[in-house]
C-alpha positions in Angstrom: 27.2 148.9 -269.1 30.9 150.7 -269.3 33.2 147.8 -268.5 35.5 148.6 -265.6 38.9 147.5 -267.5 39.4 147.5 -270.5 42.1 145.2 -272.1 44.2 146.1 -275.7 46.8 143.4 -277.0 49.0 145.5 -278.5 51.6 144.7 -281.3 54.7 143.0 -279.3 52.8 141.1 -277.1 51.8 143.7 -274.4 48.6 143.2 -272.9 47.5 146.9 -271.4 44.6 146.6 -268.8 43.0 150.4 -268.2 41.4 151.1 -265.0 38.0 152.1 -266.2 36.4 154.4 -263.9 37.4 158.0 -264.0 35.0 159.8 -262.3 35.7 157.3 -259.2 40.0 158.6 -259.9 40.0 155.0 -260.6 38.6 153.9 -257.0 39.1 150.1 -256.6 35.4 148.4 -255.8 34.3 144.7 -256.3 33.7 145.0 -259.3 36.7 146.6 -260.4 38.6 143.9 -258.4 36.9 141.3 -260.2 37.3 142.7 -263.8 41.3 143.0 -263.0 41.4 139.2 -261.8 39.6 138.0 -264.8 42.0 140.1 -267.1 44.9 138.4 -265.2 43.9 134.9 -265.5 43.0 136.0 -269.4 46.7 137.4 -270.1 48.5 134.8 -268.3 46.8 132.2 -270.7 47.4 133.7 -273.5 50.7 132.7 -275.6 51.0 136.0 -277.5 51.1 138.2 -274.1 54.9 138.8 -273.3 53.9 141.7 -270.7 51.0 143.1 -268.9 50.8 147.2 -268.4 47.9 148.4 -265.9 47.2 151.9 -266.3 44.0 154.4 -265.2 41.7 156.1 -267.4 41.9 159.7 -266.8 44.2 161.9 -264.9 45.0 159.3 -262.1 46.3 156.0 -261.4 44.3 154.9 -258.7 43.0 156.3 -255.7 42.9 153.6 -253.9 39.7 151.6 -252.2 36.4 153.3 -253.0 35.2 154.7 -249.7 31.7 154.5 -250.3 31.6 150.5 -250.6 34.3 150.7 -247.8 31.9 152.5 -245.3 29.0 149.9 -246.8 30.9 147.1 -246.2 31.7 148.4 -242.7 28.1 147.9 -242.2 27.7 144.5 -242.7 29.9 143.5 -240.4 33.7 141.7 -239.7 32.4 138.4 -242.0 32.0 140.4 -245.3 34.6 142.6 -244.6 36.9 139.8 -244.7 35.6 138.4 -248.2 36.4 141.5 -249.6 40.1 142.0 -248.3 40.4 138.5 -249.6 38.9 139.1 -252.8 41.6 141.8 -253.0 44.2 139.7 -251.9 43.6 136.6 -254.5 44.5 139.6 -256.9 47.5 140.9 -255.5 48.8 136.5 -255.2 47.6 136.1 -258.9 49.7 139.0 -259.9 52.7 137.6 -258.2 52.0 134.5 -259.7 50.8 135.6 -263.7 54.0 134.1 -265.3 54.8 137.6 -267.5 55.9 140.7 -266.1 53.5 143.0 -265.2 53.9 147.0 -265.2 52.0 149.7 -263.1 52.1 152.9 -265.6 51.1 155.7 -262.9 50.3 159.2 -264.4 48.2 161.3 -261.3 47.6 159.7 -257.9 48.5 156.3 -257.1 47.5 156.4 -253.6 46.3 153.9 -250.4 45.1 151.0 -252.4 46.0 152.5 -255.5 49.5 152.5 -254.4 49.3 148.8 -253.2 48.0 148.0 -256.7 51.3 149.5 -258.0 53.2 147.8 -255.5 52.0 144.6 -256.6 53.3 144.9 -259.9 56.5 143.7 -260.9 57.8 147.3 -261.8 56.6 150.6 -261.9 57.2 153.7 -263.9 56.0 156.6 -263.1 55.2 160.3 -264.5 57.0 163.0 -263.5 53.9 164.5 -262.1 52.8 161.2 -260.1 51.5 161.0 -256.6 52.2 157.9 -254.4 51.5 157.2 -251.1 50.1 154.9 -248.2 47.9 157.3 -246.4 45.5 155.5 -244.5 46.5 156.1 -241.1 44.9 159.3 -241.5 41.4 157.7 -241.9 42.2 155.3 -238.6 42.8 152.1 -241.8 45.5 150.2 -242.3 47.4 148.9 -245.4 47.3 145.7 -244.5 46.8 143.7 -247.7 50.0 145.3 -249.1 52.3 145.5 -246.5 54.1 142.1 -247.0 54.6 143.2 -250.6 55.7 146.7 -249.7 58.4 145.4 -246.8 59.9 143.2 -249.6 60.3 145.9 -251.9 61.4 148.6 -249.7 62.2 147.1 -246.7 61.1 147.1 -243.3 62.2 150.7 -241.4 61.1 152.1 -245.0 57.8 150.0 -245.1 56.8 151.3 -241.7 57.8 154.7 -242.3 55.6 154.8 -245.5 52.6 153.5 -243.8 52.8 155.4 -240.1 53.2 158.6 -241.3 50.9 158.3 -244.3 52.6 160.7 -246.0 52.6 161.6 -250.3 55.5 161.2 -251.8 56.3 163.1 -255.7 57.7 160.4 -258.2 61.3 161.2 -257.7 61.1 160.9 -253.9 59.2 157.5 -254.7 62.1 156.5 -256.8 64.2 156.8 -254.2 62.8 154.9 -251.8 62.4 152.2 -254.2 58.6 152.4 -255.1 59.4 153.5 -258.4 61.4 151.9 -261.1 61.9 154.8 -263.4 60.5 158.5 -264.0 59.7 159.5 -267.2 59.0 163.7 -268.0 55.8 164.9 -269.0 56.2 165.1 -272.9 58.1 162.0 -273.3 56.2 159.5 -270.7 54.2 157.6 -273.4 57.2 157.4 -275.7 59.4 156.2 -273.2 57.2 153.8 -271.4 56.1 152.4 -274.7 59.4 151.6 -275.5 60.5 150.3 -271.9 57.6 147.7 -272.6 58.5 146.9 -275.9 62.0 146.4 -275.0 60.8 143.7 -272.3 58.6 142.3 -274.2 61.4 141.4 -276.7 63.1 139.0 -274.4 62.4 135.2 -274.7 59.3 134.8 -272.6 60.6 131.2 -271.1 63.3 132.5 -269.2 61.1 135.6 -267.9 58.9 133.4 -266.6 61.4 131.3 -264.9 63.2 134.6 -263.6 60.1 136.4 -262.2 59.2 132.5 -260.1 62.5 132.0 -258.9 63.1 135.5 -257.8 59.8 135.5 -255.3 60.0 131.6 -254.3 63.2 132.9 -252.8 61.7 134.8 -250.5 61.9 133.5 -247.3 64.2 130.8 -247.9 67.3 129.6 -245.8 70.5 130.1 -247.8 70.9 126.3 -248.7 67.3 125.7 -249.6 67.8 128.8 -252.0 70.7 127.9 -253.5 69.6 124.4 -254.5 66.1 126.0 -255.8 68.6 128.1 -258.0 70.3 125.0 -259.0 66.9 123.8 -260.0 66.0 126.5 -262.6 69.5 126.6 -263.6 69.2 123.1 -265.1 65.2 123.9 -266.4 66.6 126.4 -268.0 69.9 124.8 -269.8 67.3 122.4 -271.6 65.0 124.5 -272.6 64.8 125.1 -276.2 65.3 129.3 -275.7 68.4 128.6 -274.4 69.6 126.1 -276.8 68.5 128.0 -279.8 70.3 131.8 -277.9 73.6 129.7 -277.3 73.5 128.2 -280.8 72.9 131.8 -282.6 75.4 133.0 -279.8 78.2 130.5 -281.1 77.3 130.6 -284.5 78.2 134.6 -284.3 81.0 134.1 -282.9 82.3 132.0 -285.2 81.5 134.4 -288.4 83.7 137.0 -286.7 
């Protein structure tokens, strides 16, 4: 049986997860969501992993929810639909809680739930020919699971426009909106995205983990509470061996110059 998600750990600590349903444009079904959740758990527990990249096999990153499965589940009623939705919500929560940076490598289409999967990642690198958007409204559907993540990433006004109009956008347009972090040309995408992942993986993993955790913890906190939490993480970082070693090396280099 074909594995729905392929996991490859490359040199330098980059774990690459490849959505492996190219005949369905990597549409999300229950099996693929479960496999992604398992891969998240596995990479989170692997001390050798510094960065997790998610890509799609074939021409597209991910075309969203598998509509054939969506129709079947709809016939089974509200409770079954809620169970399916909660599984995807749990995946997004697991990605947010993952100790390492998660980077979407978007080629082709990342639409509907596929754009939601990219938005759930910490960073998005896009091929110049990529297409992103939330067209669910055209089907009378709602991108409900990603809404809380989307409004944090691009702001309320932009998020509402994206989901209410349901348009699709080029990579450059998505970059200007804040959906995408970097756009690379077709002939350099693989090389530049690999270099970006390598640079990200080269940073101290403990500091990366603390940075990610603090960033998302601060959302919605009152300023005094947020500053106190920042002070706690500051103190935690100060006593880490990573920080002590980094400071020692910096001071030694300064003394030698």
